[in-house]
Structures are given as structure tokens and as C-alpha cells.
C-alpha positions in Angstrom: 102.2 147.5 184.8 104.5 150.3 183.5 101.5 152.4 182.6 100.0 152.0 186.1 103.4 152.9 187.6 103.5 156.1 185.5 99.9 156.9 186.3 100.7 156.6 190.1 103.8 158.9 189.6 101.7 161.5 187.8 99.0 161.3 190.4 101.7 161.9 193.1 103.1 164.8 191.2 99.6 166.4 190.9 99.0 165.9 194.6 102.3 167.6 195.4 101.5 170.6 193.2 98.1 170.9 194.8 99.7 170.9 198.2 102.1 173.6 197.1 99.3 175.8 195.7 97.3 175.3 198.9 100.3 176.4 201.0 101.1 179.4 198.9 97.5 180.8 198.5 97.2 182.2 202.1 100.7 183.7 201.8 99.8 185.4 198.5 96.5 186.7 199.9 98.3 188.1 202.9 101.0 189.7 200.6 98.2 191.3 198.6 96.5 192.7 201.7 99.8 194.0 203.1 100.7 195.6 199.7 97.4 197.5 199.8 98.1 198.7 203.3 101.6 199.8 202.4 100.5 201.7 199.4 98.0 203.7 201.5 100.6 204.9 204.0 102.2 208.2 203.2 104.4 208.7 206.3 107.8 206.9 206.0 108.1 206.1 209.8 104.5 204.8 209.9 105.2 202.8 206.7 108.3 201.1 208.1 106.7 200.4 211.5 103.6 198.9 209.9 105.7 196.7 207.6 107.9 195.1 210.2 105.0 194.5 212.6 102.7 193.1 209.9 105.4 190.8 208.6 106.1 189.4 212.1 102.5 189.1 213.0 101.3 187.5 209.7 104.3 185.2 209.1 105.4 184.3 212.6 109.1 185.3 212.4 111.1 185.8 215.6 112.2 189.3 214.6 111.8 191.8 211.7 113.7 195.0 211.2 114.4 197.5 208.4 117.7 199.3 208.1 118.1 202.4 206.0 121.3 203.7 204.4 122.5 206.9 206.1 123.1 210.2 204.2 126.8 209.6 204.0 126.0 206.1 202.5 128.5 204.4 204.7 126.3 202.7 207.3 122.8 201.2 207.7 120.7 202.3 210.7 117.7 200.6 212.2 114.7 202.6 211.1 112.0 200.2 212.5 112.1 196.9 214.4 109.7 194.6 216.2 109.3 194.3 219.9 111.5 195.6 222.7 114.7 194.7 220.8 113.6 196.7 217.8 112.5 199.7 220.0 115.9 199.6 221.8 117.9 199.4 218.6 116.0 202.3 217.1 116.4 204.4 220.2 120.1 203.7 220.2 120.3 204.5 216.5 121.9 201.0 216.1 123.9 200.9 212.9 126.1 198.6 210.9 128.9 199.9 208.7 128.2 199.2 205.0 131.6 197.7 204.6 131.1 195.5 207.7 132.5 192.0 206.9 130.5 190.3 209.7 127.0 191.4 208.7 124.4 189.7 206.5 122.6 193.0 206.4 125.6 194.9 205.1 126.3 192.1 202.6 122.8 192.3 201.2 123.2 196.1 200.8 126.6 195.8 199.1 125.7 193.1 196.7 122.1 194.2 196.2 121.1 190.5 196.5 119.1 188.6 199.1 121.3 186.8 201.7 119.6 183.7 203.1 121.3 181.8 205.9 119.7 178.6 207.2 121.9 178.4 210.3 123.6 181.6 211.3 125.9 180.0 213.8 127.7 178.1 210.9 128.5 181.3 209.0 131.6 183.5 209.4 129.8 186.6 208.0 127.1 186.7 210.7 127.0 189.5 213.3 125.2 188.3 216.5 123.1 190.8 218.3 122.8 190.3 222.1 119.3 191.7 222.0 118.3 188.8 219.7 119.8 185.8 221.3 117.3 183.3 219.8 118.2 184.0 216.2 119.0 180.8 214.3 118.3 181.7 210.6 118.1 185.0 208.8 117.2 186.5 205.5 118.3 190.0 204.5 116.5 191.5 201.4 117.8 194.7 199.8 115.5 197.7 199.4 116.3 199.3 196.1 114.8 202.5 194.8 115.4 203.2 191.1 118.3 200.7 191.2 120.0 202.3 194.2 120.3 200.7 197.6 118.1 202.5 200.2 118.1 199.9 202.9 117.5 196.3 203.9 114.6 194.3 205.2 116.0 191.8 207.7 114.0 188.8 209.0 115.2 186.4 211.7 113.8 183.0 212.7 114.3 181.3 216.0 114.9 177.9 214.4 117.5 176.5 212.0 116.1 176.6 208.5 113.2 178.7 209.8 113.1 180.5 206.4 112.8 178.9 203.0 112.5 179.6 199.3 108.9 180.8 199.7 110.1 183.3 202.3 112.7 184.7 199.8 110.1 185.5 197.2 107.7 186.9 199.8 110.3 189.1 201.5 111.7 190.4 198.2 108.2 191.4 197.2 107.7 193.2 200.5 111.1 194.9 200.2 110.0 196.1 196.8 106.8 197.4 198.2 108.7 199.3 200.9 110.9 200.8 198.1 107.8 202.1 196.3 106.5 203.6 199.5 109.7 205.5 200.4 
């Protein structure tokens, strides 16, 4: 009876692993395809625009944007963003001070670590944007070039816990790809 119980547990574990592999395989294939596209683009503006649009389109996020560190290295400015909100923020040269206490983007840049918030409304260090009223969760991934912060890839979801551990790995890989392209 104990052996049968263990066999059932092992079978359940194997089934769970198979489900995880099946869920990750399409994401990895998409990541590989995006990486090839990114590597082929030589123009920085085209690269950033392609990255944000492809991430939003392929992974279904509410909003995607990339901030770049300015020449004075004291603020992050929207270099590319999806949809009307992204276009408006880029046109306004929307920026966030690097030392901004109420910004997940600034925190990711300062710490050079991914910032993942499952419910932004429960966090003091979140800076709401009136152009993105449906944001419920957010991940900010630093873009590092030769160990130096260059910017942040910021992804927002319109549901609480709309991003998970798989998203963290995926987005850090894409942020690294952007770094190689800059």
C-alpha cells in the first residue's frame, strides 16, 4: 500500500513537470525568435520599439516600456512604449528621477535587480501613471551594459499577480538582449 502511494505521488510529480515543460516551451520558442529579431536590428530606436511591441503582442501584457538613463545619469526617460500611452510618454519625454522613492523603475535601476510587485496598490514605492489606469501588477528589469545601468524594461499587467516567476526569467533575458543591442 505504501509502495502504491509513493508510485502515485511520483506519477503526480512527473505529470506536474510535464505540464511545466509544456507551458514553458512556447515561451522559450518565442524568446528565441525575439532574440534573433533583436540581434538583427542595428538602429537603437527601432530596436527599442520592436522589443516593447513584440513583448506586449507575444505575451499579452497590458503595457510595456523601456526607460533609458539620461546623460547626466540622474533620471530615466521613456525611450519606447506601447500604444497611445507609450507614444504620449515618449513625446513628452516622460522621465523619473533615479533617486525617486516612489518608483519601481527607479528602484530597479538603483539596485540593478528585478523589482516584481504582484499588487501595485499595496506598495508604498509605486508611482501611478494616469495614462495607465489599469495597472495592477508590474515588473521592472534593469538593462545592464558591461555591468553599468543603461535603462529599465518595465512591464505592467492589468490584473493582480498578472506576472509570475516565469515572467521574471523571460523579462531579464529580454532586458539582457536589449543591452547587447544598445
